[in-house]
C-alpha positions as CSV (number, residue, x, y, z in Angstrom):
1,X,67.8,105.3,44.2
2,X,70.9,107.0,45.5
3,X,74.1,106.1,43.9
4,X,77.2,105.8,46.1
5,X,80.3,107.2,44.6
6,X,83.2,104.8,44.3
7,X,85.6,106.8,46.6
8,X,82.8,107.0,49.3
9,X,82.4,103.2,49.0
10,X,86.1,102.6,49.3
11,X,86.3,104.9,52.3
12,X,83.5,103.0,54.1
13,X,85.0,99.6,53.3
14,X,88.4,100.8,54.6
15,X,86.9,102.3,57.7
16,X,85.0,99.1,58.5
17,X,88.1,97.0,58.0
18,X,90.1,99.2,60.3
19,X,87.3,99.2,62.8
20,X,87.1,95.4,62.6
21,X,90.8,95.1,63.0
22,X,91.2,97.3,66.1
23,X,87.9,96.8,68.0
24,X,88.9,93.4,69.5
25,X,91.9,95.1,71.1
26,X,89.8,97.9,72.5
27,X,87.2,95.4,73.8
28,X,90.0,93.2,75.3
29,X,90.7,95.8,77.9
30,X,87.1,97.1,78.5
31,X,84.6,94.4,77.7
32,X,86.3,90.9,77.4
33,X,87.6,90.7,81.0
34,X,84.0,90.4,82.2
35,X,83.9,87.1,80.3
36,X,86.2,84.3,81.4
37,X,86.6,83.0,77.9
38,X,87.2,86.4,76.3
39,X,89.8,87.1,73.7
40,X,93.1,85.4,74.3
41,X,91.9,83.9,77.6
42,X,93.2,80.5,78.8
43,X,90.7,77.8,79.7
44,X,89.8,77.5,83.4
45,X,92.2,75.1,85.2
46,X,91.1,73.8,88.5
47,X,93.9,74.3,91.0
48,X,93.7,72.2,94.0
49,X,95.4,73.6,97.1
50,X,97.6,70.9,98.7
51,X,98.4,73.1,101.6
52,X,95.5,74.2,103.8
53,X,95.3,76.3,107.0
54,X,92.7,76.1,109.7
55,X,91.9,78.4,112.6
56,X,90.6,76.3,115.5
57,X,89.2,77.5,118.8
58,X,89.2,75.3,121.9
59,X,86.7,75.7,124.8
60,X,87.3,73.7,128.0
61,X,83.6,72.8,128.3
62,X,82.8,72.6,124.6
63,X,85.8,71.1,122.8
64,X,87.1,72.2,119.5
65,X,85.3,74.6,117.2
66,X,86.3,74.9,113.5
67,X,83.6,77.6,112.6
68,X,85.7,80.6,113.5
69,X,84.8,82.6,110.4
70,X,81.2,82.8,111.6
71,X,82.1,83.8,115.1
72,X,84.6,86.6,114.1
73,X,82.7,87.9,111.1
74,X,85.6,87.3,108.7
75,X,84.7,85.7,105.4
76,X,86.1,82.2,105.0
77,X,88.1,83.1,101.8
78,X,89.6,86.1,103.5
79,X,90.5,84.1,106.6
80,X,92.3,81.5,104.4
81,X,94.2,84.3,102.7
82,X,95.2,85.9,106.0
83,X,96.2,82.6,107.6
84,X,98.5,81.8,104.7
85,X,99.9,85.3,104.5
86,X,100.7,85.5,108.2
87,X,102.2,82.0,108.2
88,X,104.7,82.8,105.4
89,X,105.6,86.1,107.1
90,X,106.3,84.2,110.4
91,X,103.7,86.3,112.2
92,X,101.1,83.7,113.1
93,X,101.3,84.6,116.8
94,X,100.4,88.3,116.1
95,X,97.5,87.1,113.9
96,X,96.1,85.0,116.7
97,X,96.4,87.9,119.1
98,X,94.5,90.1,116.7
99,X,91.8,87.5,116.0
100,X,91.3,86.9,119.7
101,X,90.1,90.6,120.0
102,X,87.3,89.9,117.4
103,X,85.4,87.4,119.6
104,X,82.5,88.6,121.7
105,X,83.4,88.4,125.4
106,X,80.8,85.7,126.1
107,X,82.2,83.5,123.3
108,X,85.9,84.0,123.9
109,X,87.7,80.6,123.5
110,X,90.3,79.4,125.9
111,X,92.8,78.7,123.3
112,X,93.2,79.5,119.5
113,X,95.2,77.3,117.2
114,X,96.5,77.6,113.6
115,X,96.8,74.2,112.0
116,X,98.6,73.6,108.7
117,X,97.6,70.5,106.7
118,X,99.5,69.2,103.7
119,X,98.1,66.0,102.2
120,X,97.6,63.8,105.3
121,X,100.1,65.5,107.6
122,X,98.7,68.1,110.1
123,X,101.0,70.3,112.2
124,X,100.5,73.0,114.8
125,X,101.7,76.4,113.6
126,X,100.8,78.7,116.5
127,X,98.8,78.8,119.7
128,X,97.2,81.7,121.7
129,X,97.5,82.1,124.6
130,X,101.0,80.6,124.6
131,X,101.7,77.9,127.2
């Protein structure tokens, strides 16, 4: 049976302790971010948006259509981000002009609207084409 010398044993213990001390900080930047409850992570808090934006199309013969994301090919989450972003930059009219180019010619709506809803209050932000 091999005998481990005392200084080799101390070296191994010291090395393991240092490894155990620093490995969480290495994993924190490389491995833990893939887990929501990784080291030093806060618990998930459900944030409820009180302000919502809607892109609505109006056809004279068909009425209102709220499913713009499917028609234009923009993901719903990206559309929400873009609506909020353009609203706060006061460029909602330019956004509607750009979105109107995404529609196929046979499905082009007569009018596009951006609506802003806070709690139970809904307001018109922009309209394209302008009247």
